C-alpha positions in Angstrom: -59.3 -47.4 -20.0 -56.9 -45.6 -17.7 -57.1 -46.2 -13.8 -55.5 -44.0 -11.2 -55.7 -44.7 -7.4 -55.2 -41.8 -5.0 -55.3 -41.2 -1.3 -57.9 -38.9 0.1 -56.1 -36.2 2.1 -58.9 -34.0 3.2 -62.6 -33.3 2.8 -64.4 -30.0 2.8 -67.5 -28.4 1.5 -66.2 -28.0 -2.1 -65.1 -31.7 -2.4 -62.4 -34.1 -1.8 -58.6 -33.3 -1.9 -57.0 -36.4 -3.4 -53.2 -37.1 -3.6 -52.0 -39.0 -6.7 -48.4 -40.3 -7.1 -46.8 -38.9 -10.2 -46.5 -41.2 -13.0 -43.1 -41.2 -14.4 -40.2 -43.4 -15.4 -38.6 -45.6 -12.7 -35.5 -43.5 -12.3 -37.4 -40.3 -11.8 -39.9 -42.2 -9.5 -37.0 -43.3 -7.4 -35.5 -39.9 -7.1 -38.7 -37.8 -6.9 -41.4 -38.9 -4.5 -43.6 -35.8 -5.0 -47.3 -36.3 -5.3 -50.0 -34.3 -7.2 -52.8 -32.9 -5.0 -56.2 -32.5 -6.9 -59.6 -31.4 -5.8 -62.5 -33.5 -6.9 -66.2 -32.6 -6.4 -67.9 -34.5 -3.5 -69.4 -37.7 -4.6 -72.4 -39.1 -2.8 -71.4 -42.7 -3.3 -68.1 -42.4 -1.5 -68.4 -43.1 2.1 -66.8 -40.8 4.9 -64.6 -43.8 6.0 -63.0 -44.3 2.5 -59.2 -43.5 2.3 -58.6 -44.1 -1.3 -60.4 -43.5 -4.5 -59.9 -44.7 -8.1 -60.4 -42.4 -11.0 -60.9 -44.0 -14.4 -61.7 -42.7 -17.9 -62.9 -44.6 -20.9 -61.0 -44.8 -24.1 -63.6 -42.7 -26.1 -63.2 -40.0 -23.5 -59.5 -40.2 -23.8 -59.6 -39.8 -27.5 -62.0 -36.8 -27.2 -59.6 -35.2 -24.7 -56.7 -35.8 -27.0 -58.5 -34.3 -30.0 -59.4 -31.2 -28.0 -56.2 -30.5 -26.4 -53.7 -31.5 -29.2 -55.3 -31.9 -32.6 -57.5 -28.7 -32.8 -54.5 -26.3 -32.2 -52.4 -28.4 -34.6 -55.1 -28.3 -37.3 -55.5 -24.5 -36.7 -51.7 -24.2 -37.0 -51.5 -26.1 -40.2 -54.6 -24.4 -41.8 -53.1 -21.0 -41.0 -49.9 -21.9 -42.7 -51.6 -23.3 -45.7 -53.8 -20.2 -46.0 -50.8 -17.9 -45.8 -49.0 -19.9 -48.4 -51.8 -19.3 -50.8 -51.1 -15.7 -50.8 -48.8 -14.8 -53.6 -46.8 -11.8 -52.5 -43.8 -10.3 -54.3 -41.4 -10.2 -51.4 -40.2 -13.5 -50.0 -39.6 -12.3 -46.7 -43.1 -10.8 -46.4 -44.5 -14.2 -47.5 -42.5 -15.9 -44.7 -43.6 -13.4 -42.1 -47.3 -13.7 -43.0 -47.0 -17.4 -43.0 -45.6 -17.3 -39.4 -48.3 -14.8 -38.2 -51.1 -16.8 -39.9 -49.7 -20.0 -38.3 -49.8 -18.6 -34.8 -53.2 -17.0 -35.4 -54.5 -20.4 -36.6 -53.0 -22.1 -33.5 -54.6 -19.5 -31.2 -58.1 -20.1 -32.9 -57.6 -23.9 -32.5 -56.8 -23.3 -28.7 -59.8 -21.1 -28.3 -61.9 -23.7 -30.1 -61.0 -26.3 -27.5 -63.8 -27.6 -25.3 -63.5 -28.0 -21.5 -63.4 -31.5 -20.1 -65.9 -31.9 -17.4 -65.4 -34.1 -14.2 -68.6 -35.9 -15.1 -66.7 -37.9 -17.7 -64.6 -39.4 -15.1 -65.7 -42.5 -13.0 -64.8 -42.0 -9.4 -65.1 -45.0 -7.1 -63.8 -45.8 -3.6 -61.1 -48.5 -3.2 -60.6 -50.8 -0.3 -56.9 -50.7 0.8 -55.2 -52.6 3.4 
């Protein structure tokens, strides 16, 4: 399970604006102190006095997100290339061109087939910070 703690910057009618420190290697973290600002929907269980929130995601949800964002386009790319290689054309350059076109089309279909990841799969809790 991944946990990320962020500081609440602002509240409005649409939700919370939370600032998360960028996760990076130590050398980049020392040189670059930028933070990522993200809007989260308003949660009823987070009190108005809270200054920090913790976002966590379970391992099955992480695997689902990984499959949708990386594996579907990759599978589409490979299926497109395999399908194009099954076509026996006389010209070698035409076979290579069709392989590239089918690979890109397969990847595009894989991207289109990706599902959105809703915020309801995240667990958002307030955190006590000193």
